[in-house]
C-alpha positions, 0 to 999 in steps of 0.5 A: 500500500502506498502512502497518500499525500493530501494538499493543504486545500484538501486538509482544510476542507476536511477540517472545516467539515469535521468542525461543522458536523462534529463527526470525524467518522462520517467525514472520514468515510465521505473523503475516504480517509481514516477517522483517526487522521480526521481527528488528528487534523482537527486537534492540530487546528484546535491547538493552533498548530499547522497540520499542513507541514510534512515530516522528513525521515526523522531529521529536524527541519529548518524553518 
């Protein structure tokens, strides 16, 4: 199975829908992604952190 990548626009749409509906499971099924990913994206938003940056292979990133 290959890892899927999502654009910032896709993530924002999922987060907005999850916040509006309050149901991560339904939103996840609608978009074909796992409920836990929807939940994590919502948590990042609630903490004011950006869920839109990718991670590298274990190294630290210079921002």
